[in-house]
Each structure stands twice: as C-alpha cells, then as structure tokens.
N, C-alpha and C positions, 0 to 999 in steps of 0.2 A: 573671187571664189565662185566656182560653178555651182549653181543651185541644183539640187537633186530633184529629178522629175517624180511626180506622184505615181504611185503604183497603179496597177490595173484595178485593184479593189477600191482604192480611193477615188479613181476617176469614175468607176461604176456607181459608187454611192453618190457622188456629186451629180452625175447625170440623172439618177433616180430622184434625188431631192429637187433638182431643177424641173423635172417632169411633174412632180406633185405640186409644185408651186404654181402651175398654170391654171389650177382651179378645179371646179367640180367635174368637168369633162375628163380631165386626166385621171382623177380619182376613180370615176366610173370605168374608164378604160382599163386601168390597172386591176380593178376588181374583177372585170370580165376575164382578163387574161389569166389571173391567178385561179379563178374558179374553173375555167376550162382546163387549165394545166393540171388541176387535181381531179376534176370530175371525169374527163374523157378517158385518161388512162385507167382510172378505177372501173369505169363502165366497160371498157374493153376487156379487162381481166375477168370481170363477172361474166361477160358473154362467152369468151373463149373457154372458160373453165366450167360453164354451166352444164347441167345434165341434158339439156335439149339445145344443142348448138346448131344453128342453121347450117345447112350443107354448103351454101355458096358464100363467097366473100361479100357480095352486095347485101345478102341477107344479114350477115353478121354486122356489117357497117350500119344497116338500118336499125338493127337492135341496139347497137351502141348509141345511135342518135336518139332512139326512144327513151333509153335510160337517162341519157344526158338531159333531154328535154323535161322529163318528169322530175329529175333532181333540181334543175334550175327553174322549174315552173315555166318552161318555154313551149308547152303544148306537146311536143314530141310526136306530132303527126308525120306519117310517112306517105310517100306517093309522089306525084308530080311536084316539081319545084314550086309552082304557084301555090299548091296546097300547103306545102311546108312553110312558105313565107307568110301566108295568111294566118296559119296557126301560131307562128312566132309573133306576128303583129298583134293578134288578139291577146296572146299571153303577156306581151309587154304592156298593152293598154291596161289589162287587169292588174298587172304588177304595179304600174304607176298609180292607179287609182287606190289600191289597197295601201300602198306605201304612203301616199299623200294623206289618206284618211287616218292611218295610224300616227303619222307625224302631227296632224292637227290635234288629235285627241291627246297625244303625249304632251304637246306644247301647252294646251289648255290646262291639263292637270298640273303640269309643272308650274305654270304661272299662278294657278290657284293655291298650290302648296306653298309657293314662295310668298304669296300675299298673306296666307295664314301664318306663316313663320314670322313675317314682318309685323304681325298684329294689326292688320288693316281692315278687319271685319267688324261690323256693328254688333254691339251686345243687344240681346233681346232679354234683358233681365228686369225684374221688379223687386224693389226693396233691398237692393244691394248697396254697398258702400264704395264710393269712388275716391281713390287717392291719386292726386295730381302732383307730379314732380318727383324728383329723386334726390334724396339728401341723407344725412346721417340719421334722420328720424324715421326713415321709411321702414326699417326692419322692426323698430319698436312699435310703430303704428300698426303695421300689418300683423305682428305677433299678438298685440292686444285685441285687435278686431277678430282674429281667429279665436282667441280665448273667449271673447264676448259671444261669439256665435257657436260655441261648443254645445250649448243646450238647445239649439234651434235645429229643426229638421232640414231646412234649406237656407243656406246663407252663402253669399258670394262677395268677394272683394276684388274690385277692378283697379289695376294700377296702370296709369298712363304716364309715360316719360319719354323723352327724346333719346332713347337708348335702344340697343338691340334687344328684341323680345327674348331671344334665347338666353342672352347674358343676364337679363333681369330675372328670368325664371330660375336660372342656376344659382344666382346670388341669394334670392329669397329662399330657395329650398335649402341652401347651406346655412343661412343665418336663422331662419324662422323654424325650419324643420317640418314635420308632418302637420297638415292643416285640418285633419279630421273631417268633419262634415262640411267645412267651409271650402268652397271652390275658389281658387286663386287664379285670376285671369289677368294677363298682361297685354297691353296694347302699346304700340310704338308710335311716337310722333310728338311734335311740339304741342304742349297743352295751351299755348297762347293762340292756336289756330282754331277758330270755332268749328270748322269742318272736321278737323281731327278730334276735337273735344266731343263732338256729337257721337263718335264711335262708342263712348262709354255710357251713353244714354243717361246723362245726369238728370233729366226730367223725371225719370222713374226711380231714381235712387232714394234711399232713406237719408243719406247725408253725403256731403262732398268735403274732403280735406285737401287743402292746398299747402304743400310743404315748401319752405324757402330753400332754394338750391344752396349747396355748400359754398358756392362762390359768394363772397361778401357783397357783390353787386347784384345778387339775385332777387332783391326785394322788388325791383322794377318788373321782373318776370312774374312775381306774385300778383302785382297789380294788373298786369296784362292778362294773366290767367283769369282773374276775377271779372275783368271786362269781357273776356271771351265767354265766360259762363253767362253773363247777362245777355250777350248776343245770342247764345244758344237758347236761352230761356225765351227770348222774344220770338224765336222761330218755332219752338215746340210747345209754347203755352205755359212754361214754368220750369223751375229747377228746384233741387232739394236744398235744405238748409246747409250753409257753408261754414266751415271752421278753417281759418287760415292763420298763418304766422308770418310776421315780418321781424327782421332783426333791427333795422335802423328806424328810430322814431320819426325820422323825416318822411318816411313813406306811410306812417300809420294812418294819417287822415285820408290820404288817397286810397289806401286799402279799405278803410271803413266805408268810404263813399262808394267804392266799386262793389263791395260785398253786399251793400243794401241793408234793409231793415232785418232780414232774416240771417244775416251773416254775423259771425263772431270772429274778431281779429285779435290775436295774442301778440303782445310785445315780448318776443322770446328772450332777447338779450336782457331786458329789464327784469323779467321774472327770474332768469338765471342769476343775475347780479344780486338781487335781493336775497335769494336763497343762499348764495355763497356768503354774503355779508352777515346774514343771520347765523349761519353755521360757524362762522369764525369765532363767535362768542360761545356757542354751544354745539360743538361737533356732534353729529348724529342726527341732526334735524333732517338731512336729506333722506335718511332711512324712513322717517315718519312720512314725509311727503310721498316717497316712492310707494310705501305700503298703502296709503290712502288713494293713490292714483292707479295702482295696479288692480286689474280686474280679478286677480287671484286672491286678493285680500278683502278686508272690510272697506266699505265705501259710505259716502254720505247719501242718505235717503230722507225725503220728507214723508212723515207718517201722521196718522190721526187716530186718537182714541177718545171717544166722547167722555169717558169717565174722568179724563184729566182736565176738562173744561172747568174753569173757576178756581183751579189750584195754582199755587205759586210755582214759578219755574224752578225754584230751589227744591221743591218737592219732586218735580219731574225728574231731576237728576238721579234720584234714588228710586225711581218707579219702574226701571227696566233692569232685568237681571242679566240679559245677554246683549244689551245695546247701551251706547253712551249718548245721551242727549247733549247737544252743543248749541242749540239755538232754536229760533222760531222763523216761520215764514208768515209775515203779517202784511196784508194788502199786496201780496205778490212780491214783497221785498224781503230778502233774508236778513235776519237780525241775530248775529252770532254772539253768544255769551251775554245775553241780556241780564239785567240785575235780578238777583234771586227773588225779589219781591214782585216781579212782573207776573200779573195774572194771565192765565191762558184764556183767550177768548174763543168764541164758537167757531170763527172762521180761521183761526190759527192752525198752521201745520207745524209739527215738531220735527226739527232736523236731528237725525240720529246717525250714529256710525254703527253699522251692522252688516251682516254678511249679505243680505238681500233685502229687497223692498218689503217682503212679507215675513221676515224672521224676527222682528222686534216684538218681544213678548213682555207684557206687564207683569211686574213682581214687586212686592213691597220689600225693599232692601234696607229700610231704615233700621230694623232690629239687628242688622249685621254691623252697624257702626259702633265702634268702641271709642267713646268720647275721651277716655283716660289716656289713649295713645295718640291723640291728635296733638301735634306740636304747634306752638304759637308762631306767628309770622316773624321772620327775622329780617332786620334791615338789610337792604341790598347795598353792595359795595358801590361807592361812587368815585373811587380813585381813578385818575387818568389811566388809560390803556395804551399799550404799545403793540403795534401790529407790524409784522414783517410780510411784505408781498414779494414773492420770488417769481419773476417772469412778467410778461406783458402781453395783452391781446386787446381786441376791440372792446371787450366788456370791462376792462380794468378801470376806466374812468367811472363807469356806473357803479362798480363794486366799491370803489373808494368813496363815492358820494353817498351810497347807502350806508356804509359803515360809519362815515363821519356824521350822518344824520342823528344817530343814537349814541355817538361817542361822548363820554364825559368831557367837560372842558379840560384842556391841557393834554389831550391824547395825541399820540404821534404815530404816523404810518410811515415806515421806511420801505421804499421801493427799490429793489435791486433788479435791474433789467439789462438786456444786452446793449452793447455799445452803439449799435446802429439804430436804436430807438430814439426818435427825435421828438416824439409827442409827450414823453413822460414829464419833462420839466414844466411844460405849460399846464398839464393837469395838476401837478403838485402845487401850483401856485393857488392856494386855497383862499387867498385874500383875507376877508374879515371873519373867516370861520373860526370856531373855538378849538379846532384841532389843526395839527401841522403835518404836512407831507414832505418827506425828505427823499431825494432821489440819489441813488448811487449807480454808476455804470459798471457792469460786469457780467460775465457769462455764468449763469447759475449752475452749469454742468461742470465747471472747474472746481475741484475741492478747495484750492487755495482761496477762491473768492468767498466761499462760505466760512472757511476757517478764520478769516479776518473779522467775522461778525461775532458779537457777543450774544450767542443764541439764548443764553439764560435770562436776558433782559426782557424777552418778548412774552406777552401774554398769549398770543396766537400767531399762527403762520398760515398764509395762503399761498399755495403753489399753483400758478396759472399755466394752462396749456397754450403754447405759442400758436398764433394764427399761421396756417400754412403759407409758405413763401413760394414765389414762382419757381417751377422746376423741382420743388421739394416733394418727396413722397408723402402721402397723407399720414402714414404712421410715424413720421419723423417727430411730430410734436409730442406724441405720447412717449416716444423713446427718450426724448430729452427730459420729460417730466419724471420718468422712472429713474433716470440717472440722478437727477436732483434729489429725489426722495431717498435714494441709497445713501448719498452723502449726508443728507439731513438726519437720517436714522442713525448713522454713525456718530454724528455730533451729539444726538440725544443720549446715546450710550456713554459718551465721554463725560457729559455733565451730570449723568445720573438722573435725568428728568425727562418725562414724556411730555412733549409740547402738544397743545391742541392744534393739529395740522389739518387744514382743509385743502384737498387736492382736486383740481379740475382735470378730468380726462375726457377724451372725445370718443374712445372705443370702450364699450362695456366689457369686452373680453380681456382688457388689460387690468381690470379691477383686482382679480385675484393675484396679479403679479406685483401690485403696489406694495412696497416694503414700508408699512405704516404700523404704528402702535394701536392698541385697542381703543385708545381715546381719540383716534383720528377719524376723519370723515372723507369720503370720496364722492364727488359729484360728477355724474356723467351728464353734461349739459344737454346734449341732444336727446338722451333717453328721457329725462324729466319732461322736456317740452313735448316729446312724442307721446308720453303717457298722458299728459294734460290734454292734448288735442284729441286723442282717442277717447278719453273719458267724457269730454264734452260732446263729441260727436254721437256717442251712444246715450248720454244722459244730459240733455241740454239744460235740464233744470239745475244742474250743478254749476253752470257758468257763473251765475251771480254769486254763489258761495265761494268759488275759487277767486273771483274778482275781489271779494272782501278779504280773503285770507292772504292774497299776494300783493295787495295794495299798500303803499306806504301810509302809515298812520292808522290802518285798520286793525281789526282783530286778527291776531296771528297765532301760529302754533309755537310753543316754547318748550324747551327742555330745562327743568329746574331740579335742584337737589331735592331728593326725597326727604331730607332732614327738615325742609321747610313745611312738611305736611304731617309726618308721623315721627314718633320718637325713634332714634336709631337703635339698632340691635334688638328690636322688638318685632314679634310676629303679629301682623295685623291684616285685616281683609282689605281688598281693593275698595270696598264700599266706604271704609274709614278714610282712605285717601280721597275719594270723591267728596265726602263730607267736608274734609279739611280744605280742599280746593274751593268748595262752595263758600266756605267762611271767608276766603280771601278774594271772592269775586271772580272765580275761574271755573272752568269745566275740565276735569281730569278725564283723559281718554286712553291712557295707557302708561307704561313705564319701560325703562331700559335697565336691565340688570348689569351691574358693573362686572360681576363674575363671568358673564357670558358675552361681554362686549367684543371680544376678539374671535368669536366663533361664528363661522358662516353657516347657513346663509342669513340668519336673522340678526346676527350681531347683538344679541341680547334684547332686541326690541319686541315688545308685546303690546299690540294695539287692541283695545276693546276686550280686555280679559273679563271673565265673569265677576260680578260684584262679590260673589262668595269666595273668590280665589284668595287664599291666604299664603303669605310668605314672610320671611324675616327680612326686614329692610336694613341694609347695611350702608356704611359710608361709601359713597361713590355711586349708589343707585340714583336714578333720575326719574322724574315723573313728567309725562307728556301732558301739557295743558293747553287749552284754547283760552287765550286771555287777551286783553287790550295791550297794544304795543306800549313800550316804555319810552319816555322822553329822555333826552340826553343828560338830564340833571340827576337821575338816580332812581329809577324804578317807580315813579309815580305814574299810574295809568292815565292815559289820555281820556278825555271825556267820551263816554260811549253814547254816541248819538243814536236816536231812535231811527227806524227805517224811514219815517216820514221826513225827518231832518236831513238824512243822508240823500234821500231822493230829491229833495229840494236843492241840495248843493250839487247834485249830479254825480254822486259817488262818495267814496270815503275821503278822509282828510288829504290823502296824497293823490287822489285822482284814480279812476278805474284803469285797469290794464286791458280790459276786454271792451269790445264795442258790440252793438247790436242787441241780441236777446239778453246778454249779460246785464245790460243797463235797464232792460224792460222788466226784469224780475223773474221769480220762480213760479212756474205753473203749479197748480194744485195737483195735477196728475203727474206723478214722477216719471212717466214714460212719454209725456207730451213733447 
C-alpha cells in the first residue's frame, strides 16, 4: 500500500522544529527574523502615514531604519555604511552586556529563592525550641509548644526533617492551625547530618526534641541524631537540653549514652503499653493523663509556703482551695503520695496540681469536710479477670506483660489476631506466670469472627491498631479499628451490656468517629507521647514526676468508684472526698461524672475542682486518685519507699522509664 506523503504544513513544521533543535544560534536567528518581520513593516507604515513624510524614497527608508533601530535598540544611526555598522555594533555590545547582567541577577535571585524554599538558611534565633524528625507526634508537639508560647512576646519553633519545606509548612498549617505569637520555621534536610543540623542553631535553643520516625526501624536514626547533636555541640561550644523518644528498648541504652547527662530519653512503647494496660481495668485513665499533660489544663508544679513547714502532709491536702497536693520534693527527688504523717521540712517543696506555678493559694478547707458522709473502705475484688485483645502490633507483648503483672492469679487473656501473625503464639507462652494467654487466629474486621466469641464473659476488651504494612496506606490501620468497633458495639447491644473497651488509634481526628459507649476509652498513642515530650521540654522539673507515675511498681494515677470514699446518693463537697482518700493513704485530684461520661470534649472528667465544690455522688461516679500501685493478689499497696531509698535503688520498683535529668531529681526552681 502506497504511503501518503506529508503535506506542506507538516513538512514546514518539521523543518522549523529541526532548525530550532540546532541550538542557541538558531533560536537567535529566528528571533531576529520574527522581530524584523514585525518591526520593519510597522515602521514603514508609520513613516508613510506620518504628518511629516520625507519627500524622497531614500529619506523615507532612512526614517524606517531609524524607527527600526530605536525599537530593537540597534542605535538607528543614519549616514555612511561604516557609521551605521558601528552604531549597530555598539548597540549589540550594550544589549549583550545588559542581557548578561539581567541574567546573572535573575539566576542569583532564583537560586536564593530556591534555597530559601528548600529551607537551607541558618537560623539566627535565641531561646527557640528545635524539633528534629517527622512522625505522628510532630503535630501534637508543635501544637503544644505553640500553646506554651501563647503568653510570650517572642517565641519560635524550628522543625527540621528530611522532607520538602513547603509540604511541611502546609501540613503543619492544616493540622496545627494559627500559631499566634509563635513563629513556625521549617528547615529541610537529614537531622543526622551535623552540617544540616547546625542550620537550626541548637546551641542557642531552649530545648531540642528528637522524634522517632514512624518507621519501626527509626530508633537508629534517633541515636544518630543525638550523636549529630553532640558533634554540633563540640563545634559551637554547647547545645540545649534534649528530650528524645525511642520505641525499641534495645536502643534505649545507646540513646541515653548519646543524649548525655542533660538528655532525657523516653521509652514511648513502654509508656503507651502501661497506659493501655491500666486503662483496661479502668477506662478513662487516658483522659486524666491527657488533661495533666496538656498545656491547656492543670499541671504539676513544685511550690513552697513557709507556713506549711512542720505540718503533716495530711494537713497539706486540705490547705489549698484551688490546688491539689500530691507529693513532696525532698533532696531534689520527688516523693508522690507520702504517708499522711510525713512532716514538711524546711527544704521540702510541695508538688501540686494547679493552673500555673503561681496560682496555688492557701485556704483552710478542713471545715468543708463532712465526716458523716465519708464511706469506709471496701475490700477490692480479687477474682480472676478475663481480657480480650483484638488485633496485634509491636506494643502487644508489652501490654500483655503489664496487664499480667497486676492480674489476679488465674486470669486469662484471649488474643484474637490476624492469620498472618506469627509472633502471637510465642508471646502467649507465659510459662510459670499466674495468668494464661490463649491465642486464636482470625480477622477482627469480619463479623463472623467476633460473633463466635462469648463477649459477655470478658471483663474488658482492648482493640489494638495494627502496625502499617508495606504498601499499605497509613490510615488503613485506623479504618480497620473503626470497623472492629462497629461490630463490637453491635455485639454489646445484642447482649445488653456495655463492655469496658480500650481502643488504640493512631490519628486523633478519628476519635470522634469511634463508635464506643460512655464507659469506653480511646488512647491516641502518638498524641500522649507527644504531649509528654512537649511537657518535659518546657518543664524539665516534671521529668522525675512523670518517671515515677509511669514506672512499674511506682505511684500511679487510678480511677476508683466514688462509693469507696463518700456515701452514694448524697451531696458532699470535694474536700470530703479528699479527706476520705487521705484516710485510705491516697491523694484525690478529681472525679469523673458518670452522667457526663459520653459528652465531649471532657467526657465527664474534672481535674482539680475547688475544694468547696459540692455535688451529688451517684453510682457510676469515679474519683481520680494518686496512690501506690496494687499487687496482683488484691489491692494491697506496695511499700512506698522514701526518696532516699528509691534513689539508692536507682528508681522505682520497676525501673525508671526516663534517663538523664529525670534520674537526677527535681530542681527547686520550677523553670530550671
């Protein structure tokens, strides 16, 4: 079949494209031809139609040349040919010079703008906060730092991550929102490179936070970043105090060594596991921790009032009208919930929960106590417990271990995990433990899998967010969890009973979507760790307090039935609850209303209510107390060691979770 020859237009376009492909000379040539083709005819029209048309043709042509030369900046001189050529030559030299100069300026400005957009300029800040790395905690950390700097005239937060600067700014603007007086500065590059790290000026910062990457293997990057900080410090003479987090305990020692004496390293997975295990017995505990860690709520502060020296700690509990005393700082070491007979010494600082470091006011609240309404202590149940764990992730072994630590003998934990999980059976082999772990394979998002379970047998349920798998979208884990909760909620309605469900989510925006009952609890693992790191970075004196609260065997926060403290269906002041808790060796710091447990945003939680606050205490109400942890045999408090004894042992019974300043103690200055 004879091929059809291309048309004239196609051949012309091909010839034109081939000419342009020859390079710059061809482009310049075509530019000259096009310009002359437009300028010369237009100049001729202007000359022939002008009011003062030259009489002769050479005169008109000379005028056309003059207009053309002025338009194209070619001089436009007339006269002998040599004069015309010299004028054109000078015009071309001037044109090349000006064009080259403009090009150099444009290139320099473009490169500078690109460098600024890439975030490669050095910060000249003092007293700022540096956040290194990008993970699920970055939005919480930055949001809390913005809240902490709201009352400061000048504050800045610098974020360095190996991501596009514009993308980081857009993500932070979307998730954090307006930053008020705080300037948010993003820099792009690997935080493990000392040269790049120096862009954030860590030596002049108030504090540095090192976030673990979302990748489960990111703990090695945390250690390398801490080493890079040390290298940067050796070059500029020093660096700010560091707060870092690692997930895997195998990297904890290396991170502690790399962070140095001024560094604090948090075991994020262990802290999260302990909070989930505690909440499994009393859903709602995460609300208390979130309230105490959030800068918007009440916080821990060490304070001092000379008039309290020589008095019993039990008297101090009723000596503040708008604050809750929870412990002492003795010899720089925190002592939470000391015995009521402990005398306040001259160098002691009192740890209180209050709105700010200068808001705790003395007030004699003893007259507000109504002794007749105080309930006697009730024996705590010691029957075996039955736990259902739906799903599996890297924290699951830690959660089961923490739950089993305080489980009564004979307790059982049933684990229902996906078929492709291979580590569950090995973890469930508890050996000589007093509790049993049983593994069943199944997909928790399939209704038939959950329908086969006798849900009514379980005392509590933990729904875990699955670790992201290769090629899986980050939101897929929470999507599966929400589907599991829907089926679980349907089963609760079928049996007519609300189970104590503790759900782990990764994205805080999914919390309002979780279909749970009023007695359930939702733990956003990354958010709690982010709150903890931000709180410690701004109030380093709290590191030792949180180390005690979150350590196994130490003093912890508990939610207990209000009927253990005051008579039900009676109206009583919160001072009466505080006195009742004191009689049982505990510090009451708030309560949770059963009637409001399902109402956002507080979900019925009230931390640090005024001692004069009165309400009717009904069945289902709970009291928040700081008390010694319970052993597995049934509610008998562990021995409460003095600060000196714990300091000699190197921490609480279960070992400290933080390193560095947390083990060194609390400074007398709350802002140290």
